[in-house]
C-alpha positions in Angstrom: -7.1 -6.8 -4.7 -3.4 -6.6 -5.2 -3.0 -9.6 -2.9 -5.7 -11.5 -4.6 -4.3 -10.9 -8.0 -0.7 -11.7 -7.0 -1.7 -15.0 -5.3 -4.2 -16.1 -8.0 -1.8 -15.5 -10.9 1.5 -16.1 -9.0 3.0 -18.1 -11.9 3.4 -15.0 -14.1 4.3 -12.5 -11.3 7.6 -11.1 -10.0 6.1 -10.0 -6.7 3.6 -7.5 -5.3 3.5 -4.3 -3.2 0.7 -4.0 -0.7 -0.2 -0.7 1.0 -2.5 -1.3 4.1 -4.3 -4.6 3.4 -4.9 -8.1 4.8 -4.3 -11.6 3.6 -5.6 -13.4 0.5 -9.4 -13.8 0.6 -9.5 -12.3 4.1 -13.3 -11.7 3.9 -14.0 -15.3 2.7 -17.0 -13.8 1.0 -18.5 -11.9 3.9 -18.9 -8.1 3.8 -19.2 -8.1 7.5 -15.9 -9.8 7.9 -14.4 -7.4 5.3 -15.6 -4.4 7.3 -14.5 -5.7 10.7 -11.8 -8.4 11.0 -10.1 -7.4 7.7 -9.9 -3.7 8.5 -9.7 -3.4 12.3 -9.0 -6.9 13.6 -6.3 -9.5 13.5 -7.2 -11.9 10.8 -5.9 -15.5 11.4 -3.8 -16.3 8.4 -3.9 -20.1 9.0 -7.3 -20.8 7.4 -6.5 -18.4 4.6 -3.3 -20.3 3.8 -5.4 -23.5 3.8 -7.9 -21.9 1.5 -5.1 -20.8 -0.9 -3.9 -24.4 -1.1 -7.4 -25.7 -1.6 -8.1 -23.3 -4.5 -4.7 -24.2 -6.0 -5.4 -27.9 -5.8 -8.7 -27.4 -7.7 -7.1 -25.2 -10.3 -8.9 -22.0 -9.3 -5.6 -20.2 -8.7 -2.0 -20.9 -9.5 0.2 -23.1 -7.3 1.4 -20.9 -4.5 4.8 -22.6 -4.7 5.7 -19.9 -7.2 5.6 -17.3 -4.4 8.8 -18.7 -3.0 10.7 -17.1 -5.9 9.1 -13.7 -5.6 9.4 -10.7 -3.4 6.8 -8.5 -1.7 6.7 -5.0 -0.2 4.3 -4.3 2.6 3.5 -0.9 4.0 1.3 0.4 6.9 1.0 3.7 8.7 1.1 4.1 12.5 -1.8 6.5 12.3 -3.9 4.4 9.9 -7.5 4.4 11.3 -8.9 2.6 8.2 -6.8 -0.6 8.1 -5.2 -1.4 11.4 -1.5 -2.3 11.5 -2.5 -5.7 13.0 -4.2 -6.5 9.7 -1.0 -5.9 7.7 0.8 -8.0 10.4 -1.5 -10.9 9.4 -0.6 -10.3 5.7 3.1 -10.6 6.6 2.4 -13.9 8.4 0.4 -15.1 5.4 3.2 -14.5 2.9 5.7 -16.0 5.3 3.9 -19.3 4.9 5.0 -19.3 1.2 8.3 -17.4 1.1 11.3 -16.6 3.2 11.4 -13.7 5.5 14.2 -12.2 3.4 11.8 -11.9 0.5 9.4 -9.6 2.5 10.1 -5.9 3.1 7.6 -4.7 5.6 7.5 -1.0 6.5 5.4 -1.4 9.6 3.7 1.4 11.5 5.5 4.3 9.8 5.2 7.3 12.1 3.0 10.2 11.2 1.3 8.2 8.4 -2.4 7.9 7.9 -4.3 5.6 5.5 -2.6 7.1 2.4 -0.4 6.3 -0.6 2.9 7.8 0.5 4.7 10.2 -1.9 7.6 12.5 -1.6 5.6 15.7 -2.1 2.1 15.1 -3.6 -1.2 15.1 -1.8 -2.3 16.0 1.7 -0.1 16.1 4.8 1.0 12.5 5.6 -1.1 12.2 8.7 -4.3 13.5 7.1 -7.1 11.1 6.0 -8.8 12.9 3.1 -9.3 12.5 -0.6 -7.4 11.6 -2.8 -5.8 9.5 -0.1 -2.3 10.4 -1.1 0.1 11.9 1.3 3.2 14.2 1.3 5.2 11.8 3.4 8.7 12.6 2.3 8.7 8.9 1.4 8.9 7.5 -2.1 6.4 4.6 -1.7 6.5 3.9 -5.5 10.2 3.6 -5.6 10.5 1.5 -2.5 7.8 -0.9 -3.8 9.2 -1.3 -7.3 12.8 -1.7 -6.1 11.7 -4.5 -3.7 9.8 -6.3 -6.5 12.3 -5.9 -9.4 15.6 -5.2 -7.7 18.1 -2.5 -8.6 16.5 0.1 -10.9 17.7 3.2 -12.8 16.8 6.5 -11.1 13.3 7.8 -11.9 12.7 10.3 -14.7 12.6 14.0 -13.9 10.7 14.5 -17.2 8.4 11.8 -18.6 9.1 10.5 -22.1 5.9 8.6 -22.5 2.2 9.0 -22.5 -0.9 8.0 -20.5 -3.2 6.1 -22.7 -6.9 5.2 -22.2 -8.1 1.6 -22.5 -11.8 0.9 -22.8 -12.6 -1.8 -20.2 -15.6 -2.7 -22.2 -13.2 -4.5 -24.5 -12.9 -7.1 -21.8 -16.2 -7.0 -19.9 -19.5 -6.5 -21.7 -21.3 -4.9 -18.8 -18.7 -2.9 -17.0 -21.0 -1.0 -14.6 -22.7 -4.3 -13.7 -19.3 -5.5 -12.4 -18.6 -2.2 -10.7 -16.0 -1.3 -13.3 -15.5 2.1 -14.9 -15.6 2.7 -18.6 -11.9 3.2 -19.0 -8.6 2.1 -17.5 -5.3 3.9 -18.0 -1.8 2.9 -18.7 1.5 4.8 -18.6 3.6 3.7 -21.6 7.2 4.9 -21.7 8.5 6.0 -25.1 11.0 3.1 -25.2 8.1 0.6 -24.8 6.0 2.4 -27.4 9.0 2.1 -29.8 9.1 -1.7 -29.4 11.5 -2.4 -26.5 10.6 -5.4 -24.3 8.9 -4.1 -21.2 7.4 -5.4 -18.0 3.8 -4.8 -17.2 3.1 -3.6 -13.6 -0.5 -3.5 -12.5 -1.5 -0.9 -9.9 -4.9 -1.2 -8.2 -6.2 2.0 -6.7 -7.8 2.0 -3.2 -11.4 2.5 -2.3 -12.6 6.1 -3.1 -9.4 6.5 -5.2 -10.5 5.6 -8.7 -10.6 8.1 -11.5 -14.3 8.6 -11.1 -13.6 9.8 -7.6 -10.3 11.6 -7.8 -9.6 12.2 -11.5 -6.0 11.6 -12.4 -4.6 12.0 -8.9 -3.6 8.4 -8.6 -2.7 7.3 -12.1 -0.7 10.4 -12.8 0.8 11.3 -9.5 1.5 8.2 -7.5 5.2 8.3 -8.5 5.1 5.0 -10.4 5.3 6.5 -13.9 8.6 8.3 -13.2 10.2 5.0 -12.2 8.5 3.1 -15.0 9.8 5.6 -17.6 13.5 4.8 -17.1 13.1 1.1 -16.4 11.1 -0.4 -19.3 7.9 -0.8 -17.3 4.3 -0.2 -18.6 2.0 0.6 -15.7 -1.6 -0.5 -16.0 -4.2 1.3 -13.8 -7.5 -0.6 -14.0 -10.5 1.3 -12.7 -13.3 0.2 -10.3 -16.5 2.3 -10.1 -18.8 3.3 -7.3 -22.1 1.6 -7.8 -25.3 0.7 -5.9 -26.1 -2.4 -7.9 -23.8 -4.2 -7.1 -23.5 -2.4 -3.7 -20.1 -0.8 -3.8 -20.6 3.0 -3.4 -16.9 3.7 -2.6 -15.6 2.1 -5.8 -13.6 -0.6 -4.0 -12.2 -3.5 -5.9 -14.1 -6.7 -5.0 -12.5 -8.2 -2.0 -15.7 -9.5 -0.4 -17.7 -11.0 -3.2 -20.1 -8.3 -4.4 -19.6 -9.5 -8.0 -19.9 -13.2 -7.2 -18.4 -16.1 -5.3 -15.4 -16.3 -7.6 -14.1 -12.9 -6.6 -10.7 -14.2 -5.4 -10.3 -16.8 -8.2 -8.8 -16.4 -11.6 -12.3 -16.7 -13.0 -13.7 -13.7 -11.0 -14.9 -11.0 -13.4 -12.6 -8.3 -12.2 -9.6 -10.7 -11.9 -10.1 -12.1 -15.4 -10.5 -8.7 -16.9 -7.2 -7.4 -15.5 -5.4 -10.6 -16.7 -6.9 -10.1 -20.2 -5.8 -6.5 -20.2 -2.2 -7.6 -19.4 -2.3 -10.0 -22.4 -3.7 -7.3 -24.6 -1.0 -4.9 -23.6 1.7 -7.5 -24.3 0.5 -8.0 -27.9 
């Protein structure tokens, strides 16, 4: 989802950080492809680059030329049995079609690392695959990602100044459950931003089985992003997908194969449009 959103709305983005995922619209609308090629195979980036250009020419997404001025951070574990390293390799190749190699920081096949969000000291052992899919990896994934996207940053806060606020997603989508969306999203708002300072908005999409309905506040409170955001004028938005059976999405994944409609990877996709609208709402 982070790839989809970055590419579709590239004109307003500074970059993206992707932890264990494949190229834009990798599934091309097929759940079978999503569960095979896009997780354990080697997706061919060429047709996906072509699809990106096709969508841009029809106005369904932004012109990918904007990506040339942005930076991305890619991460994959050597022991990831959910999303194979070869899938992330394909993502690197995809981005290399639109930006220079110097704009891509790829931490590939990190030793002793499973399918997990890497933290300094929160979660399971780094090589363990278990809820909440956050690992004590002695690695600050949040800091590495944000520094790559935004450049030199102030050190993270040791004590947070701000608050986590709740945002009803029904403000933006009438039937949230019908789009596999939870009732509420969350946002970390540093005190400086709440007091009127100009701040960036950083969107962080949780993984499958990692939404608040599955793991509580584990991700939105403990991923390490809030500490960096606190001292760097960044509001972090944590939209929330929901596990549902109609549409069929029991693990609460973001829509990367079309369970909510054929426009899932376009700006008009329900989930995509909701998150964009939430960014506008936060900025007002």
